[in-house]
Residue, then its C-alpha position, 0 to 999 in steps of 0.5 A: m390938267f394934262r400936258v402933252v409930252t414930246p418924245l424927247i421931253g418924255a425921255i427926260v421925264l422918265g429918266l428923272a423918274i428913275s433917278s429921283p424918288l421925289v420926281a418919281e412920286e410926282v411924275k408917275q404917268p406922263v402923258f404922251s401925244q397919241d398922234r400916229n406919227s408921234v407914236k411911230s417916232r417913239l416906236e423907232n426910238v424905243r426900238r433903238l434903245v432896247n436893241t442897238s443902243s450902247g446901253a443895250l449892248r452893255v446890258q447884253q454883255a452883263g447878262g443876269k438881272a439886267e438882261s432879264m429887265r431888257q428882255g422884259a422891255a423887249e416884250h413890252l416893245e413887241k406889245a406896242e408894235t402889235a397895238f400900233a399895227a392895230g391902230d390902238m395908239a393909246a395902248a401902244s403909247g402905254e407899252l412904250q412908256t413901260s418898255t422905256m422905264a424897264m430899259f432905263q432901269a436895266i441900264r442903271t443896274v449895269g451902271s452900278g455893277p461889274i461892267g460899270e466898274q470896268k468902264l470907270q477903270e478904263d476911263y481912269r487908265d486913259k486919263r492916267n496915260s494922258l496925264a503922264a504925257l502931259l507931265e512929260a510935256l511940262e518937263r520938256i517945256a521947263q527944260e526949253k525955258g531953262t527952269t525946273p518944274t517944281a510943281a512936277h514932284s507935287i503932281r506926281s505925289q497926287v497921282a501916286a495917291a490916286d493910284q493907291l485909292a484906285a488899287a484899294g477899290g476907290i476908283k471914283q475917289a481916285r478919279v477925282k484926285l486924278d482930275k485935280a492933278y490933271d488940272a494942276v499940270k495943265a495950269e503949270i504948262e500954261k503958267l510956263r507959257s504965259g510968262d516972258t516970251l522964250v528968248r532963244s539963244l542967238n549963239f547956235a553953233s549952226k543953222e542945223e543946230e537951230y533947226t533941231y531946236e525948233l523941231d523939238r519946240n514944234a513937237t512940244h506944241q503938237m503935244l500941247v494941241k493934243l493934250l490941252l484940247d482933248d477935253k474941249k467940246l467945240d462947236s462945229g465952226t470953231q472946230a473947223q478953224v482949229d483943224l485948219f490951223i493944225a493942217e496949216a502947221g502940219g503942211m509947213r512942218k513937212q516943208a521945213e523937213a523937206a528944206a532941211s533934207t536939202g541942207d537949207f536949214g535956214r528955210g527949215v527954221t523959218l518954216l518951223e517957226e511959222s508952223t509953231r505959230a499956227l499951232v499956237r493959234a489953234i490952241r488959242r482959237a479953242g479957248v486956251y491962251i498961250p503966248g507965242 
């Protein structure tokens, strides 16, 4: 018995057929709906896949064998267009299937070649830069709490080991090690923030000095928002709430700076404390607990 495959399910089946030899044996000829509207929808999807998708652009940039495969996919797409115009939905559907499989193979070829390697290296550098900023945040928070970030040395050693792997060509293994270091530094930051509530000295020489302290603490939390939430995939409702808290914090910080510019450092301190609390709420709303 044949099952009718929707365009989305069909794409998944084809992807599996390419990535898994076992599945390829079992699903060589998936049966797609030959309803005219369904075929038309697939035509539009495959047209994007072959011509304008990010995968297509990477294949064109890579050239060589991968681009030849893409050209082959384009030829089958053209045949599908012709069959569709002639009303032959069965032929159009078959050509679309062949075109899609050829295009997936072209993209996979690029993924294992120089372009894919370059992307891995770029991602590694981006993560490396984020980790460096996170380490800086860890040290600032530790200084704020009057303690020494003992884990920082170990984390830096992990990063150095990852860099050595990357330099030796083991970029994938290096990324695994770098991710572990990244998780470790985030855990250290959360540990510092989840201990006793930071007790501020009540012996500031002046309100201006206290304002400077709160300004730095607020900046640290702004950095935490960026670094702790960068990898968070939030639903639209949660993201909207997080954005609202961040906007609220930004507005209060501006008010604090305006108050300080007129010499009203007391009001500046109060507004900065409120701003920092809003940033804490943003972080918590995103699912990362820190006290505040």
